[in-house]
N, C-alpha and C positions, 0 to 999 in steps of 0.2 A: 504493500500500500504506500503510495506517495504521500509526502507531507500535505500537499494540497487536498488530496482525497481524504486524509485523516481529519484535517480541519473542517472540511465540508461535512463529514460524517458527524462530527461533534455538534456542529451548528444545526443539523437537520434531525438529529436524534432527540426525541422528546425528553424533557427533564423528568417527567413522571409518566409511566405507562402502566395502567392497571387493566387486567384482563380477567373477566369471569370470577371476580373475588366473592367468596362467601365467608360469613363469619357468624357463628351462633354461640350462645351462652346458656348455661344451665341456671335456672332460678327456681330452686326447690325441685319439684317434679316437672316444671315447665321448661321448654326449650325456646329461647328467644332468638329469632332470626334477625340479627343486626344488619347484615348485608346479604343481598340475594343476587348473586351473579352480576356484580357491578363492573362496568367498563368506564374508564376515564383516561383521557390523555391531556397532559399539560405541557405546552411547549417551553423551551428554554427562554427564560426572561419574562415569562407570562405571569400575570397577577390574577389568580382565580379565587373567587369566593364560593364556598359550599354553603348553601342555605337549606334549612329544613327544621321542622318542629322537633321538640324533644322526643327522642326515640327513633328519629329518622335514620340514624346510622352515621351521621356526619362526624362525630367525635371518634367513633370506632374507626372510620376511614383514616382520620388524621393519625391515630395511634398506630395503625398498620403502616402508614407511610413513614412514620418516625422510627419504625423498628422496635416499638414498645410492646407490640402484641403480634401474634402470628395469625395469618389467614387459615381458614380450613381448606379451601381449594382456590385455584386460580394463581395468578402471578402478579407481583408488584416489582417493577424495575424503576429505581430512582437513581438519577445521575449515572446510568449504565450499570448499576449493581442490582442483581436479582435478590431481593430480600427473602424470597420464599425458598431459596436453596442455600442460604448463608448459615454458617455455624454461629453459636452464641458469641464466640470470641470475635468473629468477623462483624457481627451485629453491634457489638460494643464499640469497635473502632468506627463503624458507620455512624453510630449515634454521636460520637465525639467529633467527627471530622466532616461528615457530608451534610448533615441537617442541623439547623438551629431551630429550637422550639421555644415559643412564647406561650406560657400557660395563663389561664384566667386567674389562678390563685398566686401568681408570681413565683412561688416555690424558692424563695431566697433562703440562704443559710443564716439563721439568726445570730450565730456566733461570729460571723465574718462581716467585715465592713464592705462598703461598696466596691472598692478596688479588688478585694479578695473574692467577692462574689462574681465579679465580671471575669476574673482570670481563672476561676475554678476549672472550666472545661480544658483550658490549656495546661493547667497544672496536672490534671488527671491524665491528659494525653502525653505529658512529658515534653511539651513543646513551648514552654513559656520563655521564648527567646526575645531578642531585641525587636524583631518585626511585630510580634504579638503585643509587646509593651507599647510600641508606637501606635498600633491600632487601638489599643485601650485608651491612650491619651486622646486620640482623634475622636473616638466614640463619646467619651465623657464631655468633651468640648461641644460636640454637635448636640448632644442630648441634655445639655445644661446641668451636668452633674459635677463639674470641676471643683466646686466648693463643698461637695458632699462626699468625696471619695473616702474619707476616714470615718464616716458615720455608719452605724449598723442599721439594719432594716427598721427596727422599732423607733428610730429617730427620723424616719422618712415618711412623707405623705404617701397615699396610695398611688398617686400619679408618678412620684419619684421612684417608688419601688418598681412600677411597671417599666420605667425608663431603664432601670438597672437590668431588668429582665431582658429588654431589647438588646442592651450592650452585651450581656452574657451570651445570648443566642447568636450574636454576630461576631464574637471575638475570634472564632476560628475561620472566619471568612467563608462560610459554607456556601455551596452552590444553590442550596434549597433552604428556604425559610418556611416553617410551619407555625401557624398561630391558632390556638384553640380559644375562641371567644375572648380575644385579647383585651377588649374594653368592657367586658361584662361586669367588672368590679369598679368601674370608673364612672364618675358623673359626666354629664354631657360636655362640660368645659375641658376636663382632663382627657376625655375620649378624643375631642377635636385636637388637642395638643399632641396626643399620642400619634395620630395619623399624620399630622404635619411633620413631626420629628422623624417618623419612619420614612416618609417621602424624602426628606433631606438626606437621610442615611443611604437610601437606595439610589440616589443620584450619583453617589461616589462609590457604592458597593453594589453594582447590579447583580441581581439574583432572581431565581424563580420563587414566587410567593404563593402559598396555598393557605387560605384562611377559612376556618369554619365559624359560622355565626348565624344567629337568628335575627340580627339587627340590620334592617335595610340601610341605615346610615353607615354601618361598617362595610356592607357589601358594595356601597356606592364608590368606595375607594378602589375597587377592583376593575379589571378590564372585561371580565367575563364572569357570569354567575351560573353555577350549576345547582339545580334543585333536586333534593332527595326526599323521598317519602317511603316509609316502610322498607328501608334498605335498598331501594331502587332509584335510579335516575329517572325523573319524570320530564326533564327538559332542561334547556339552558338558554341564555340570552346574553348578548354583548351589552356592556355599559357604555352609553354614548356620552360625549361631552355635554354637560348641562343636566344630565339625569340626576335628580335628587332622591332623597329617601322615599318621598311619597310616590314617585314614579316607579322606583324599584319595588316598593311594597305591593303596588297594583300588579306588576308583571309577575312577581313572585307568587302572589295568591292565585293567579290564573293557572299556574303550573302545579301549585302545592295542593289545591283543593280537588 
């Protein structure tokens, strides 16, 4: 393969390719079908929002893409890596280097300060080098955390904690960013600040973004919205310039009902 062919292959290969995914859970004697033969493709550099009601399977989908859970059947390929055939050791390396994850609950370590929380993935991967430290300085500057780096999470507001979570998710410069209801614990003002800051970061660190949310205002930040219901994809639509939360809510309801 020539260098030109290899580069072209990288550019045309989807960042996320999901085929025929199923996932079920046991709840007492009941079997819950979280995902039912789901197919999804996300191109490199694309920003996609997954919308659906509680129980639609959207968080399960995100956890599978993050290598935090395993599918029952089907295949999941993220950044060229087939998660469904990887060993647990390989999945650990994948979670540390290939995907950054932002959770609704922040999941910061209470005993660590802001700087230590941000650098934790690099410390665990054994790659806390000068490049990573420089990236950390850039992130805290862009995210408005420069004066808070020595504070622990209990001394931060909810919005500040979420900014730390963004920086931690991006410190390894992953090709794919996953976000699970990232503004679910924020008020409308801090939610707007979150998206503004994330857009600023993505201008300098381009990557593929997959967000799961039930909030039309959050989905309006994406370029494409995929709607799930009962573990299946019911449709999708592109987000046009000028589309607001009200427009997205109407289009979402038409596919979700």
